[in-house]
NURODREN-487834 format. One record per residue (C-alpha): residue number from 0; x negated, y negated, z negated. Coordinates in steps of 0.02 Angstrom, whole numbers, plus 50000, padded with zeros to 5 digits. Layout:
+------+-------+-------+-------+
: resi :  east : north :    up :
+------+-------+-------+-------+
:  NUM :     X :     Y :     Z :
...
+------+-------+-------+-------+
This chain:
+------+-------+-------+-------+
: resi :  east : north :    up :
+------+-------+-------+-------+
:    0 : 49494 : 50580 : 50804 :
:    1 : 49583 : 50740 : 50753 :
:    2 : 49751 : 50661 : 50710 :
:    3 : 49735 : 50679 : 50522 :
:    4 : 49805 : 50503 : 50514 :
:    5 : 49932 : 50452 : 50645 :
:    6 : 49965 : 50272 : 50698 :
:    7 : 50130 : 50215 : 50772 :
:    8 : 50163 : 50034 : 50822 :
:    9 : 50335 : 49958 : 50844 :
:   10 : 50387 : 49775 : 50847 :
:   11 : 50241 : 49715 : 50743 :
:   12 : 50246 : 49860 : 50620 :
:   13 : 50099 : 49981 : 50613 :
:   14 : 50143 : 50144 : 50526 :
:   15 : 49999 : 50253 : 50466 :
:   16 : 50052 : 50431 : 50426 :
:   17 : 49943 : 50550 : 50327 :
:   18 : 49954 : 50704 : 50437 :
:   19 : 49894 : 50859 : 50349 :
:   20 : 50063 : 50930 : 50297 :
:   21 : 50005 : 51110 : 50285 :
:   22 : 49891 : 51052 : 50142 :
:   23 : 50020 : 50932 : 50070 :
:   24 : 49917 : 50791 : 50147 :
:   25 : 49774 : 50821 : 50024 :
:   26 : 49643 : 50688 : 50050 :
:   27 : 49476 : 50746 : 50119 :
:   28 : 49329 : 50653 : 50193 :
:   29 : 49386 : 50679 : 50373 :
:   30 : 49554 : 50602 : 50334 :
:   31 : 49471 : 50451 : 50255 :
:   32 : 49360 : 50429 : 50408 :
:   33 : 49514 : 50419 : 50519 :
:   34 : 49606 : 50307 : 50396 :
:   35 : 49459 : 50188 : 50391 :
:   36 : 49454 : 50178 : 50582 :
:   37 : 49639 : 50137 : 50591 :
:   38 : 49626 : 50006 : 50453 :
:   39 : 49477 : 49924 : 50539 :
:   40 : 49575 : 49911 : 50701 :
:   41 : 49728 : 49838 : 50614 :
:   42 : 49620 : 49716 : 50518 :
:   43 : 49563 : 49639 : 50682 :
:   44 : 49737 : 49634 : 50762 :
:   45 : 49833 : 49501 : 50667 :
:   46 : 49918 : 49440 : 50826 :
:   47 : 50006 : 49606 : 50857 :
:   48 : 50022 : 49682 : 50684 :
:   49 : 50118 : 49589 : 50549 :
:   50 : 50149 : 49731 : 50426 :
:   51 : 50079 : 49903 : 50384 :
:   52 : 50170 : 50053 : 50311 :
:   53 : 50073 : 50202 : 50241 :
:   54 : 50170 : 50364 : 50219 :
:   55 : 50148 : 50553 : 50224 :
:   56 : 50205 : 50685 : 50348 :
:   57 : 50306 : 50835 : 50293 :
:   58 : 50357 : 50868 : 50113 :
:   59 : 50262 : 50730 : 50024 :
:   60 : 50155 : 50574 : 50027 :
:   61 : 50001 : 50668 : 49967 :
:   62 : 49957 : 50794 : 49832 :
:   63 : 49797 : 50695 : 49801 :
:   64 : 49610 : 50720 : 49822 :
:   65 : 49573 : 50889 : 49899 :
:   66 : 49499 : 50989 : 49755 :
:   67 : 49420 : 51111 : 49877 :
:   68 : 49327 : 50964 : 49954 :
:   69 : 49262 : 50916 : 49782 :
:   70 : 49213 : 51095 : 49738 :
:   71 : 49119 : 51123 : 49901 :
:   72 : 49027 : 50957 : 49889 :
:   73 : 49085 : 50809 : 49991 :
:   74 : 48977 : 50723 : 50120 :
:   75 : 49054 : 50553 : 50156 :
:   76 : 48972 : 50440 : 50286 :
:   77 : 48905 : 50328 : 50147 :
:   78 : 48917 : 50316 : 49957 :
:   79 : 49087 : 50266 : 49889 :
:   80 : 49163 : 50281 : 50063 :
:   81 : 49337 : 50331 : 50002 :
:   82 : 49344 : 50190 : 49875 :
:   83 : 49286 : 50064 : 50005 :
:   84 : 49420 : 50127 : 50127 :
:   85 : 49556 : 50104 : 49997 :
:   86 : 49488 : 49931 : 49957 :
:   87 : 49489 : 49889 : 50142 :
:   88 : 49671 : 49943 : 50154 :
:   89 : 49717 : 49839 : 50001 :
:   90 : 49628 : 49687 : 50073 :
:   91 : 49708 : 49694 : 50245 :
:   92 : 49768 : 49520 : 50292 :
:   93 : 49940 : 49593 : 50330 :
:   94 : 50058 : 49651 : 50192 :
:   95 : 50053 : 49838 : 50158 :
:   96 : 50198 : 49949 : 50102 :
:   97 : 50163 : 50119 : 50025 :
:   98 : 50313 : 50231 : 50061 :
:   99 : 50309 : 50378 : 49939 :
:  100 : 50412 : 50536 : 49942 :
:  101 : 50368 : 50698 : 49854 :
:  102 : 50198 : 50719 : 49773 :
:  103 : 50088 : 50567 : 49741 :
:  104 : 49953 : 50626 : 49623 :
:  105 : 49788 : 50551 : 49565 :
:  106 : 49689 : 50506 : 49722 :
:  107 : 49852 : 50487 : 49818 :
:  108 : 49915 : 50368 : 49685 :
:  109 : 49753 : 50269 : 49700 :
:  110 : 49787 : 50257 : 49887 :
:  111 : 49969 : 50206 : 49860 :
:  112 : 49915 : 50071 : 49737 :
:  113 : 49829 : 49984 : 49883 :
:  114 : 50002 : 49939 : 49945 :
:  115 : 50070 : 49766 : 49907 :
:  116 : 50240 : 49849 : 49888 :
:  117 : 50283 : 50028 : 49845 :
:  118 : 50448 : 50108 : 49894 :
:  119 : 50487 : 50276 : 49814 :
:  120 : 50618 : 50406 : 49854 :
:  121 : 50709 : 50504 : 49719 :
:  122 : 50597 : 50651 : 49762 :
:  123 : 50438 : 50553 : 49723 :
:  124 : 50327 : 50620 : 49584 :
:  125 : 50183 : 50516 : 49518 :
:  126 : 50040 : 50568 : 49404 :
:  127 : 49860 : 50528 : 49362 :
:  128 : 49779 : 50696 : 49327 :
:  129 : 49596 : 50645 : 49320 :
:  130 : 49581 : 50704 : 49140 :
:  131 : 49663 : 50871 : 49181 :
:  132 : 49514 : 50913 : 49291 :
:  133 : 49380 : 50827 : 49185 :
:  134 : 49362 : 50688 : 49313 :
:  135 : 49357 : 50499 : 49298 :
:  136 : 49422 : 50377 : 49430 :
:  137 : 49311 : 50299 : 49561 :
:  138 : 49446 : 50248 : 49687 :
:  139 : 49524 : 50109 : 49584 :
:  140 : 49645 : 50191 : 49461 :
:  141 : 49574 : 50110 : 49304 :
:  142 : 49591 : 49937 : 49382 :
:  143 : 49744 : 49938 : 49495 :
:  144 : 49860 : 50043 : 49386 :
:  145 : 49856 : 49929 : 49231 :
:  146 : 49875 : 49776 : 49342 :
:  147 : 50030 : 49856 : 49418 :
:  148 : 50118 : 49923 : 49263 :
:  149 : 50028 : 49846 : 49114 :
:  150 : 49894 : 49920 : 49002 :
:  151 : 50006 : 50017 : 48879 :
:  152 : 50096 : 50114 : 49016 :
:  153 : 49934 : 50141 : 49112 :
:  154 : 49857 : 50217 : 48956 :
:  155 : 50007 : 50333 : 48939 :
:  156 : 49993 : 50392 : 49120 :
:  157 : 49805 : 50413 : 49111 :
:  158 : 49796 : 50502 : 48942 :
:  159 : 49947 : 50617 : 48958 :
:  160 : 49927 : 50667 : 49143 :
:  161 : 50115 : 50695 : 49145 :
:  162 : 50223 : 50677 : 49299 :
:  163 : 50339 : 50528 : 49322 :
:  164 : 50492 : 50528 : 49435 :
:  165 : 50529 : 50398 : 49567 :
:  166 : 50662 : 50322 : 49454 :
:  167 : 50540 : 50311 : 49309 :
:  168 : 50411 : 50232 : 49424 :
:  169 : 50535 : 50097 : 49475 :
:  170 : 50586 : 50067 : 49294 :
:  171 : 50407 : 50032 : 49239 :
:  172 : 50361 : 49929 : 49393 :
:  173 : 50250 : 50055 : 49478 :
:  174 : 50375 : 50060 : 49622 :
:  175 : 50469 : 49908 : 49682 :
:  176 : 50623 : 50016 : 49707 :
:  177 : 50678 : 50197 : 49711 :
:  178 : 50809 : 50255 : 49836 :
:  179 : 50900 : 50415 : 49879 :
:  180 : 50813 : 50529 : 50002 :
:  181 : 50942 : 50501 : 50138 :
:  182 : 50918 : 50312 : 50123 :
:  183 : 50727 : 50316 : 50117 :
:  184 : 50691 : 50287 : 50302 :
:  185 : 50825 : 50155 : 50321 :
:  186 : 50764 : 50062 : 50167 :
:  187 : 50587 : 50057 : 50234 :
:  188 : 50650 : 49994 : 50403 :
:  189 : 50757 : 49859 : 50322 :
:  190 : 50614 : 49801 : 50212 :
:  191 : 50498 : 49797 : 50362 :
:  192 : 50621 : 49695 : 50466 :
:  193 : 50645 : 49570 : 50324 :
:  194 : 50458 : 49544 : 50305 :
:  195 : 50421 : 49536 : 50491 :
:  196 : 50559 : 49408 : 50518 :
:  197 : 50460 : 49283 : 50415 :
:  198 : 50304 : 49192 : 50472 :
:  199 : 50160 : 49315 : 50488 :
:  200 : 50044 : 49167 : 50459 :
:  201 : 50128 : 49129 : 50292 :
:  202 : 50132 : 49313 : 50242 :
:  203 : 49944 : 49326 : 50269 :
:  204 : 49908 : 49161 : 50181 :
:  205 : 50020 : 49203 : 50033 :
:  206 : 49943 : 49375 : 50015 :
:  207 : 49769 : 49297 : 50010 :
:  208 : 49824 : 49169 : 49880 :
:  209 : 49896 : 49305 : 49769 :
:  210 : 49740 : 49412 : 49787 :
:  211 : 49616 : 49270 : 49760 :
:  212 : 49703 : 49203 : 49604 :
:  213 : 49743 : 49371 : 49521 :
:  214 : 49682 : 49363 : 49341 :
:  215 : 49642 : 49177 : 49342 :
:  216 : 49707 : 49064 : 49202 :
:  217 : 49859 : 48964 : 49256 :
:  218 : 49768 : 48799 : 49273 :
:  219 : 49631 : 48877 : 49380 :
:  220 : 49760 : 48966 : 49487 :
:  221 : 49859 : 48807 : 49516 :
:  222 : 49701 : 48713 : 49564 :
:  223 : 49652 : 48852 : 49683 :
:  224 : 49824 : 48848 : 49764 :
:  225 : 49811 : 48661 : 49797 :
:  226 : 49632 : 48659 : 49859 :
:  227 : 49632 : 48823 : 49955 :
:  228 : 49808 : 48815 : 50029 :
:  229 : 49811 : 48870 : 50210 :
:  230 : 49937 : 48734 : 50249 :
:  231 : 50074 : 48745 : 50378 :
:  232 : 50073 : 48879 : 50511 :
:  233 : 50075 : 48858 : 50699 :
:  234 : 50256 : 48919 : 50705 :
:  235 : 50325 : 48797 : 50576 :
:  236 : 50399 : 48673 : 50698 :
:  237 : 50477 : 48810 : 50804 :
:  238 : 50557 : 48891 : 50652 :
:  239 : 50628 : 48728 : 50584 :
:  240 : 50693 : 48677 : 50755 :
:  241 : 50779 : 48845 : 50776 :
:  242 : 50861 : 48826 : 50606 :
:  243 : 50921 : 48648 : 50635 :
:  244 : 50989 : 48697 : 50807 :
:  245 : 51088 : 48842 : 50733 :
:  246 : 51154 : 48729 : 50594 :
:  247 : 51208 : 48598 : 50719 :
:  248 : 51303 : 48728 : 50821 :
:  249 : 51396 : 48788 : 50667 :
:  250 : 51445 : 48611 : 50615 :
+------+-------+-------+-------+
């Protein structure tokens, strides 16, 4: 690989960093090939990876799909390769956090929407500019964006192509929260620690339940939860014993 996507592992957290800062991390085919390889490896490593963070190197998360790549004619390894890579990221068994600072436009927003959670900095700028370039989405925008923020706001983003700040993104539910630039890294670390402290088994099972029942009527969702529940995890007894021991010591 040519290090267009970097992977760093620490205490159960795998951080994937888009690493094309001289091009504002614009997304090209080569970057997607590396991203797909990393995601495939993480997908198969549930014992060592409990959480994934996707972020960008340098000034921003990503300026979006590389327009030069589009103009010159892309040659992905197979049809719909970029869309399938984003879908693979979204469907990782582990929770995924998209950490967005600076630009996050169009294709980059489609990539960020694969995150279960999205943390934005005050510098974050979000936009869907497909219509500005006479393009239509094929990486998931028309499906994931309305599910994240509701159809009326999605229509506004898609039709106007205007830019939304990190604070606006948090206000409409696109981002889970928006924090000051100097607090961005610490907030990501704190969120990661809080998630990783819980049962990785439960996190994976709960993510699957949420994904599998998305869009179902309530009755069907409740039935699915009962029938398809993954049940208790292998670390349940250990966790309860540790809690009761601590409580007994405090008494």
